[in-house]
Structure formats: structure tokens, C-alpha cells
C-alpha positions in Angstrom: 28.9 2.7 1.0 25.2 2.3 0.5 23.7 2.8 -2.4 20.9 5.6 -2.6 18.9 3.0 -5.4 18.9 0.9 -2.4 17.9 3.4 0.5 15.3 2.5 2.2 11.7 4.3 2.9 11.7 5.9 6.2 8.7 4.7 7.5 7.9 7.6 10.0 8.5 10.1 7.3 5.8 8.2 5.4 3.5 8.4 8.2 4.0 11.8 9.1 3.2 13.3 5.4 0.5 10.8 4.3 -1.6 10.5 7.7 -0.5 12.6 10.7 -0.2 16.3 9.0 -3.3 15.8 6.1 -5.4 14.8 8.8 -4.0 17.7 11.4 -5.1 20.2 8.2 -8.8 19.1 7.5 -9.7 18.8 11.2 -8.0 21.7 12.8 -7.6 24.3 10.0 -10.8 23.5 7.9 -12.9 26.4 9.5 -13.4 29.6 7.8 -12.2 31.6 10.5 -8.3 29.6 9.3 -7.3 28.5 6.2 -11.1 28.0 5.1 -12.5 24.4 3.5 -11.2 24.3 0.4 -7.5 25.8 0.8 -7.5 23.3 4.1 -8.2 20.9 1.3 -5.5 21.9 -0.7 -2.8 22.2 1.5 -3.5 18.8 2.8 -3.3 16.6 -0.3 -0.2 18.7 -1.1 1.8 16.9 1.8 1.2 13.4 0.3 2.0 14.6 -2.9 4.9 16.5 -2.3 6.3 13.3 -0.2 5.7 11.3 -3.6 7.8 13.3 -5.6 10.4 13.9 -3.1 10.7 10.0 -2.4 11.1 9.2 -5.7 13.6 12.0 -6.4 15.6 10.6 -3.4 15.6 7.1 -3.9 15.7 7.3 -8.0 13.2 4.0 -7.7 9.6 4.1 -8.9 7.4 2.0 -6.6 4.2 0.9 -8.4 2.2 1.4 -5.1 3.3 5.3 -4.6 2.9 6.1 -7.9 -0.9 4.5 -7.7 -1.3 6.5 -4.5 0.1 9.4 -6.1 -2.8 9.0 -8.9 -5.3 8.7 -6.1 -4.5 11.8 -4.7 -4.5 13.6 -7.6 -8.2 12.4 -8.5 -9.3 12.7 -4.5 -8.0 16.8 -5.3 -10.0 16.9 -8.6 -13.3 15.3 -6.6 -12.6 18.0 -4.1 -12.4 20.9 -6.1 -15.4 19.6 -8.1 -17.5 19.3 -4.9 -18.7 15.6 -6.1 -20.7 13.9 -2.8 -19.0 11.1 -0.7 -19.7 8.4 -2.8 -17.3 9.2 -5.4 -14.6 9.7 -2.4 -15.6 6.2 -1.4 -15.0 5.0 -5.2 -11.6 6.5 -5.3 -10.8 5.3 -1.7 -11.9 1.7 -3.1 -10.5 1.9 -6.2 -6.5 2.0 -5.3 -6.1 -1.5 -4.0 -9.0 -2.9 -6.2 -6.4 -2.0 -9.2 -3.7 -3.1 -7.5 -5.0 -6.9 -6.1 -6.5 -6.8 -9.9 -3.0 -6.3 -11.4 -1.6 -8.7 -8.6 -3.5 -11.2 -9.7 -3.1 -10.9 -13.7 0.4 -10.6 -13.1 0.7 -14.5 -11.8 0.0 -15.9 -15.1 2.7 -13.4 -16.4 6.7 -14.1 -16.8 7.2 -11.6 -13.5 4.3 -12.0 -11.1 4.2 -9.3 -8.7 3.7 -11.5 -5.7 7.6 -11.5 -6.0 7.6 -8.2 -5.5 6.0 -8.5 -2.1 7.2 -11.9 -0.7 9.9 -13.3 -3.0 11.7 -10.2 -2.4 15.9 -10.2 -2.5 15.8 -7.9 0.4 13.8 -10.2 2.8 15.1 -13.8 1.6 18.3 -15.1 -0.2 16.3 -15.6 -3.9 19.7 -17.6 -5.6 19.9 -19.7 -2.5 16.2 -21.0 -3.0 16.3 -21.4 -6.5 19.2 -23.5 -6.5 17.5 -25.8 -3.9 14.4 -26.0 -6.0 16.4 -27.4 -8.9 18.4 -29.9 -7.0 14.9 -31.4 -5.9 13.0 -30.9 -9.2 10.1 -28.9 -7.5 9.9 -25.9 -9.3 6.5 -27.1 -10.4 5.2 -27.5 -6.8 6.9 -24.3 -5.9 5.1 -22.4 -8.8 1.7 -23.8 -7.3 3.0 -22.2 -3.7 3.3 -18.8 -5.4 -0.2 -19.1 -6.8 -1.2 -19.6 -3.4 0.7 -16.6 -2.0 -1.2 -14.7 -5.1 -4.5 -15.4 -4.1 -3.9 -14.6 -0.5 -2.4 -11.0 -1.4 -5.5 -10.5 -3.8 -7.6 -11.1 -0.6 -5.6 -8.8 1.4 -6.1 -5.6 -1.3 -10.0 -7.0 -2.1 -10.4 -6.7 2.2 -8.8 -2.8 1.8 -10.9 -2.0 -1.1 -14.0 -2.8 0.7 -13.3 -1.4 4.0 -12.0 1.8 2.6 -14.8 1.9 0.7 -17.4 1.5 3.8 -15.4 3.6 5.7 -15.4 6.2 3.2 -19.6 5.8 2.6 -20.8 6.0 5.9 -18.0 8.3 7.4 -18.5 11.3 4.4 -22.0 12.7 5.1 -21.4 16.2 4.7 -21.9 18.1 1.6 -18.3 19.0 0.0 -16.5 21.7 -0.2 -17.4 22.5 3.6 -15.6 22.7 6.9 -17.9 19.4 8.3 -16.6 17.6 5.2 -13.2 18.3 5.7 -13.2 17.2 9.2 -14.9 14.0 8.5 -12.6 13.7 5.6 -9.6 13.9 8.1 -11.4 11.2 10.9 -11.5 9.0 7.8 -7.9 9.6 7.1 -6.8 8.6 10.8 -9.0 5.6 11.6 -8.7 4.1 7.7 -4.5 3.5 8.3 -4.7 1.6 11.4 -8.4 -0.2 10.9 -7.1 -1.0 7.3 -3.6 -2.0 7.7 -4.3 -4.3 10.4 -6.8 -6.4 8.6 -4.9 -6.3 5.3 -1.2 -6.9 6.9 -2.5 -9.8 8.6 -3.6 -11.4 5.2 0.1 -10.7 4.1 2.1 -11.7 6.9 -0.1 -15.3 6.9 1.0 -15.1 3.0 4.5 -14.7 3.8 4.6 -17.2 6.6 2.9 -20.0 4.5 5.1 -19.4 1.4 8.5 -19.9 4.0 6.9 -22.6 5.5 6.2 -24.6 2.0 9.6 -23.5 0.7 11.2 -25.1 3.6 9.3 -29.0 2.7 10.3 -28.2 -0.8 13.9 -27.3 -0.4 15.3 -28.8 3.1 16.4 -25.3 3.9 16.0 -23.9 7.3 14.2 -20.6 8.0 17.6 -18.7 8.6 18.8 -20.2 5.5 16.2 -19.0 3.6 16.3 -15.3 5.2 18.2 -12.9 4.1 21.4 -12.4 5.7 22.1 -8.7 6.2 25.5 -7.5 7.6 25.7 -5.6 10.6 
């Protein structure tokens, strides 16, 4: 039986609540003859907030990224209710990946680097087997250098994401905040930001994982099939 703590996030439900539904509400229900700009804005933000709380309750596990996303949505809601202009929304959009990128970089010099949560994750690779092989070959120092390189690559991916978030929000949010036009622009930005930013940042992350696995093979002599976690059918 699968433990609730090990339950994986459903990507499609996440996309529905965090991207699709907010985008639809902002773009289609913000006009004065429907929900109106303020009520539509609040309704759109309620879905990612509700999803964040539900995900935490169902999996009983705090996710640092989801936590930052939850805070980002609250800040975005505050900015909208205060009717601040698009520049501050752009700053907020860049802040989430920017903060996580800095946390990633700082953690590289701590006992528990965050790179392990992304790349050296026990759900992806067989960590005990890799550790044993590193000890047998006396390659721990070289492997630490590999992790540091991977950290820099992941930091780059978050930096690219922060820059793209800011540029996209800054150039798309031109109407005064609190208007139907602003909500429609925010909806288009939400719809566009996911594919554009995910493709760019995910490409760097995939390269970082491939690079790390290649170097693990060289250091330990293990084959890829032996490094990757073998899940029972």
C-alpha cells in the first residue's frame, strides 16, 4: 500500500488549478457585466491558494517551492487589491525563482545542499548505491565538485526564469490595475509564462541532470541502469 507521505503530485490537476482556471477567469469573467475586475481577480487567485492548501493536506509534506508559490500568490493578491501598477507585479513574478535560486546557491555551502532535492533525489537515483561506490573508489571530493557544478547550473535555470518572468510581466501588464483590461493581460501572461519559462528553465535542469549522471558513471563505474532508481511494477 502506498503511504500518503509518498503520494506524488498530479501534474494535470496542478496545471488546472494554477494555470488553466485562473487564466480562464481573468480573461473571460473580468468584464463589468460578469464578475467584474476585482471579484474575478480574487476568484482567480483562490484556485492556486486552495490547491496549495489541499496539496499540503493530502500529501502531509511541506514543499519549499510550493510554499514560496503560496506566498507569491498572496503577495500578488495584495498588489491587485492595492491596485499597484504592472512593475510591481513584474517584481513579484521575478522574486519567486530569484529567491529560490539564491537559496540554492547558498545551500551549496551548507550540510544539506538543495541540489540533492532536485537531482540527487532518492525517487530518481539509487543514492545508497552511489554513495557506496564513491566510498569504494575514494571519489567523494570529486563528487562534491560535481554537485557544486550542478548547483551552478540550477541557479542559472532559476536566474533565467526570474529574468523571463520580469520581462514578460513588465511588457504585458500595461493597463491600470483593477480594470478588466489589466485582468485580461494578467490572464494572457499566466498562460504564456508557463510554456515559455518552463521550456527554458527545464532545458537547463535536464542538462544538469544528464551532466551529473554522466559524471557519476565516470567516478563510480556504475551503469546508468544501476544508477537510476528501479521502481517495482
